C-alpha positions as CSV (number, residue, x, y, z in Angstrom):
1,M,11.2,161.0,64.9
2,F,11.5,163.0,61.6
3,A,12.8,166.8,62.5
4,P,12.1,166.7,66.0
5,L,13.6,170.4,66.4
6,K,10.5,172.1,66.1
7,I,8.8,174.0,68.7
8,W,5.7,173.1,68.6
9,R,6.3,169.1,68.9
10,K,4.6,167.6,72.0
11,W,7.1,166.6,73.6
12,H,5.8,165.7,77.3
13,R,2.5,164.0,78.5
14,K,0.6,165.3,81.1
15,I,-0.4,162.2,84.1
16,N,-2.7,162.5,87.2
17,L,-0.9,164.2,90.2
18,N,-1.4,161.7,92.7
19,Q,-0.1,158.7,89.4
20,K,3.1,160.7,89.5
21,R,3.4,160.5,93.4
22,N,2.7,156.7,93.6
23,A,5.5,156.0,90.6
24,V,7.3,157.7,92.7
25,A,6.8,155.5,95.9
26,S,6.7,152.6,93.8
27,A,10.4,153.6,92.4
28,L,11.4,154.3,95.4
29,A,10.4,150.7,96.6
30,A,11.8,149.1,94.4
31,S,15.3,150.3,95.0
32,A,15.3,148.4,97.9
33,C,14.9,145.1,96.1
34,G,18.0,143.4,95.3
35,P,17.3,141.5,92.1
36,L,15.9,144.8,90.7
37,V,18.9,147.2,91.6
38,Q,21.3,144.2,89.7
39,A,18.8,144.1,87.3
40,R,19.4,147.1,86.2
41,G,23.0,147.3,86.2
42,H,24.5,148.0,89.7
43,R,27.4,146.5,91.4
44,I,26.1,146.1,95.4
45,E,27.7,143.3,96.1
46,D,29.7,144.4,98.7
47,V,26.8,146.6,100.0
48,P,25.7,145.5,103.5
49,E,21.9,146.1,103.0
50,L,19.0,147.7,101.1
51,P,17.8,150.1,100.9
52,L,21.3,151.6,102.4
53,V,21.3,154.6,105.0
54,V,24.2,156.2,106.0
55,D,24.1,158.1,109.5
56,N,25.8,161.5,107.5
57,L,27.5,162.8,104.3
58,N,28.3,165.7,105.4
59,K,31.6,166.2,104.2
60,D,34.4,169.0,103.5
61,S,36.2,168.0,100.6
62,T,35.3,165.3,97.4
63,K,37.5,162.9,98.7
64,D,36.6,162.5,102.1
65,L,32.9,161.8,100.6
66,L,34.5,158.9,98.4
67,T,36.4,157.8,101.7
68,S,32.8,157.4,103.0
69,L,31.2,156.2,100.0
70,A,33.7,153.3,99.5
71,N,33.5,152.4,103.4
72,V,29.7,151.6,102.7
73,G,30.1,149.2,99.3
74,A,29.8,152.0,96.5
75,T,32.8,151.4,94.9
76,A,31.8,148.7,92.5
77,D,29.3,150.3,91.2
78,M,31.2,153.9,90.6
79,N,34.1,152.2,88.8
80,R,31.2,150.3,86.6
81,V,30.6,154.2,85.9
82,R,33.9,155.0,84.7
83,R,35.4,152.4,83.0
84,N,31.8,152.5,80.9
85,K,32.6,156.0,79.7
86,R,32.5,156.6,76.1
87,S,31.8,159.3,73.5
88,R,28.6,159.9,72.0
89,P,28.3,158.9,68.5
90,G,27.3,160.9,65.5
91,I,26.7,164.7,65.4
92,G,25.9,164.6,68.6
93,K,29.3,164.8,70.5
94,S,29.2,168.3,69.2
95,R,25.6,169.5,70.4
96,I,25.3,168.6,74.4
97,G,27.9,166.4,76.9
98,R,30.4,164.7,74.2
99,F,31.0,161.6,76.5
100,V,28.1,158.8,77.7
101,L,28.3,157.5,81.5
102,R,26.3,155.0,82.8
103,R,24.5,155.8,85.8
104,G,25.6,155.4,89.5
105,P,24.8,155.5,92.8
106,L,22.3,158.5,94.3
107,V,22.9,160.1,96.9
108,V,19.1,161.3,98.5
109,Y,19.8,163.7,101.1
110,G,17.7,165.8,104.2
111,D,18.0,169.6,104.4
112,A,20.3,168.3,107.5
113,S,23.1,167.4,104.4
114,A,23.4,170.5,102.4
115,Q,27.2,169.9,101.8
116,V,26.6,166.8,100.3
117,K,25.3,168.4,96.9
118,Q,28.4,170.3,96.3
119,G,30.5,167.3,97.9
120,A,29.4,164.8,94.9
121,R,29.1,167.3,92.3
122,N,32.4,166.1,90.5
123,L,32.1,162.0,91.3
124,P,31.5,160.4,87.7
125,G,27.8,158.8,87.5
126,V,26.7,159.5,90.9
127,D,24.2,162.1,91.2
128,T,22.1,163.6,94.4
129,C,19.1,164.7,95.0
130,N,16.9,166.2,97.8
131,V,14.4,164.2,99.5
132,S,11.9,166.2,99.0
133,R,12.4,166.9,95.1
134,L,12.4,163.2,94.4
135,N,11.8,162.3,90.7
136,L,11.0,159.3,88.3
137,L,14.0,160.6,85.7
138,Q,16.9,159.9,88.2
139,L,15.1,156.7,90.3
140,A,14.1,155.5,87.2
141,P,16.4,156.5,84.1
142,G,14.9,155.0,81.2
143,G,12.0,153.2,82.9
144,H,13.6,150.6,84.6
145,L,13.0,150.0,88.5
146,G,15.7,149.8,90.6
147,R,18.5,152.2,91.1
148,F,21.3,152.2,93.6
149,V,19.6,154.9,96.1
150,I,21.8,155.9,99.3
151,F,19.9,157.7,101.6
152,T,21.5,159.6,104.7
153,R,19.8,159.7,107.8
154,D,17.8,162.6,108.0
155,A,16.2,161.9,104.3
156,V,15.1,158.7,105.6
157,E,13.2,160.1,108.9
158,Q,11.4,162.6,106.4
159,L,9.9,160.0,103.7
160,D,7.2,159.3,105.9
161,S,5.8,163.1,106.2
162,I,6.5,163.7,102.3
163,F,4.6,160.6,101.2
164,G,2.2,159.4,104.3
165,T,2.1,155.8,105.5
166,Y,-0.9,153.1,105.0
167,R,-2.7,154.9,108.2
168,E,-2.1,158.2,108.0
169,A,-1.9,161.2,105.0
170,S,1.0,162.8,103.4
171,S,1.1,166.3,105.5
172,T,3.2,168.1,102.7
173,K,1.5,166.9,100.1
174,A,-2.5,167.7,99.9
175,S,-4.4,164.7,99.7
176,F,-2.2,162.0,99.3
177,Q,-2.2,158.3,101.1
178,L,0.2,155.7,100.2
179,Q,-2.7,153.3,98.5
180,R,-3.2,149.7,100.1
181,P,-2.8,146.6,98.4
182,S,-5.9,144.3,97.4
183,I,-4.4,141.5,98.0
184,A,-2.3,140.1,101.0
185,C,-0.4,137.1,98.8
186,A,0.8,138.0,96.1
187,D,1.5,134.7,94.1
188,L,-1.7,134.4,91.7
189,A,-0.9,131.4,90.7
190,R,-1.2,129.7,94.5
191,I,-4.2,130.8,94.8
192,I,-5.7,129.9,91.9
193,N,-4.1,126.5,92.0
194,S,-5.2,126.2,95.5
195,D,-7.9,123.9,97.0
196,Q,-10.2,126.0,97.9
197,V,-10.3,127.3,94.9
198,Q,-10.2,124.6,92.5
199,S,-13.5,122.8,94.1
200,K,-15.3,125.4,93.1
201,L,-14.6,125.7,89.4
202,R,-16.0,123.8,86.8
203,E,-15.2,121.3,85.0
204,V,-13.0,121.8,81.8
205,R,-14.9,122.2,78.6
206,V,-14.5,119.9,75.8
207,N,-15.6,120.8,72.6
208,T,-16.8,117.6,70.3
209,Q,-17.7,119.5,67.0
210,R,-16.3,118.5,63.7
211,T,-16.3,122.4,62.3
212,S,-14.0,123.1,65.8
213,K,-11.4,120.7,64.8
214,G,-10.8,122.1,61.1
215,K,-12.0,121.0,57.3
216,K,-10.7,118.3,55.8
217,N,-10.5,117.3,52.3
218,P,-13.3,114.1,52.0
219,L,-10.8,112.5,49.0
220,K,-7.5,112.7,51.1
221,N,-9.2,111.6,54.5
222,R,-10.6,108.0,54.8
223,T,-12.7,109.0,58.0
224,L,-14.8,111.6,56.9
225,M,-15.2,110.1,53.7
226,Q,-16.7,106.8,55.3
227,I,-18.9,109.4,57.3
228,L,-20.3,111.1,54.3
229,N,-20.3,107.5,51.8
230,P,-20.9,104.5,54.1
231,N,-20.0,102.0,51.0
232,S,-16.4,104.0,50.5
233,K,-14.3,101.6,52.0
234,A,-15.9,98.1,50.4
235,A,-15.6,100.4,47.5
236,R,-12.1,101.2,48.0
237,A,-11.4,97.7,48.4
238,A,-12.9,96.3,45.8
239,E,-10.8,98.7,43.4
240,E,-7.4,97.0,44.6
241,K,-8.9,94.1,44.5
242,A,-9.8,94.7,40.5
243,V,-6.1,96.3,40.3
244,A,-4.5,93.5,41.8
245,A,-6.4,91.4,39.0
246,R,-5.8,92.9,36.0
247,R,-2.2,93.0,36.8
248,T,-1.9,89.4,37.5
249,A,-4.1,89.1,34.3
250,R,-1.3,91.8,32.3
251,A,1.8,89.5,33.6
252,A,0.0,86.3,32.7
253,A,-0.4,87.8,28.8
254,L,3.4,88.9,28.7
255,K,4.4,85.7,30.0
256,H,1.7,83.8,27.1
257,K,3.1,86.3,24.4
258,R,6.5,85.8,25.0
259,S,6.3,82.1,25.1
260,K,7.2,79.4,22.1
261,A,2.4,79.5,21.7
262,G,2.5,83.0,21.6
263,R,5.2,83.5,19.0
264,K,3.5,80.9,16.8
265,E,-0.1,83.0,17.4
266,K,1.6,86.1,16.5
267,A,3.4,84.7,13.2
268,T,-0.5,82.9,12.4
269,R,-2.0,86.8,12.9
270,S,0.7,88.0,10.3
271,A,0.7,85.9,7.7
272,R,-3.2,86.4,7.9
273,F,-2.8,89.9,8.0
274,H,-0.4,89.9,5.0
275,G,-2.3,87.9,3.1
276,L,-6.0,90.3,3.1
277,E,-3.3,93.2,2.4
278,D,-2.0,91.2,-0.7
279,G,-5.6,90.3,-1.6
280,L,-6.7,94.0,-1.1
281,E,-3.6,94.7,-3.8
282,S,-4.8,92.1,-6.6
283,A,-8.7,93.6,-6.3
284,F,-7.5,96.6,-6.7
285,Q,-5.2,95.8,-9.6
286,D,-8.1,93.8,-11.5
287,A,-10.3,96.6,-10.9
288,Q,-7.9,99.2,-12.9
289,Q,-7.5,96.9,-15.4
290,V,-11.5,96.8,-16.1
291,V,-11.7,100.9,-15.8
292,L,-8.8,100.9,-18.9
293,D,-10.1,98.2,-20.9
294,E,-13.3,99.8,-21.4
295,L,-12.1,103.1,-21.7
296,K,-10.2,101.6,-24.7
297,A,-13.6,100.1,-25.8
298,G,-15.2,103.7,-25.6
299,L,-17.7,103.0,-23.3
300,Y,-16.2,106.0,-21.2
301,N,-15.9,110.1,-22.8
302,V,-13.8,111.3,-20.9
303,E,-13.7,114.3,-23.3
304,G,-17.1,115.5,-22.8
305,S,-18.0,117.3,-20.0
306,D,-21.7,117.3,-19.5
307,N,-21.8,113.6,-19.7
308,E,-22.4,111.5,-16.3
309,E,-19.5,109.6,-14.9
């Protein structure tokens, strides 16, 4: 965005409240799907189960909390965060945080595990959030579902009262209840290709119109030319036959011209042409002599301009 540091920019978009609640519930459900969590980059090879629920994380020190997280298999993901620490590019390193980290595990705790927030604030990449204040910025950073979430026992027990179930509405969110899926089987390809559905479908329509196949050039497309001119095939065959006959006649004429009889005929034509040229030259000289004789006899007056020629 050009010149973003303006207070009148429209930074946020208003979204319906139930829409945001459903998005948070979907993000929570995605955190229990192993492929989605791995696709986001988290290391969960040593995690025993998803969603990961821990009985208690109330520890007196950060060291004890780190040990507890290592016992449940979160060490690999936390090491990934430490290895990917880098400096922020550009002038941003002097404005906000100088270093950039990957997102590690998110610890969701309840009211009975309030010490988790204080114990995990110095662990790089580890975020904490109260179960009653879950938001999409932590559950799906960057819009990507599948955050590695570690729940405490009391937090999991409060989820039904916060978001409700398919049978009961939420007790804390007014007029909100989880949406029941419309179809029991989400495999649409299997439904469409089933015998029950295919038996009710019509046959595939085949368009036989010539216009649907694109416009063809009859001068290049013989099939279309035959449709427009039924005699085109016969005319083309006759033209090919005539071309072959002309080629044969020309070859025969060249052969005769280069033969002894051809050379003799050429000599005869040359002699006739030269004889005509010599006779024409002789006749011209005789006519010129007659004109000179008449001028000498005084039959023509070349000096008078009024006389006729």
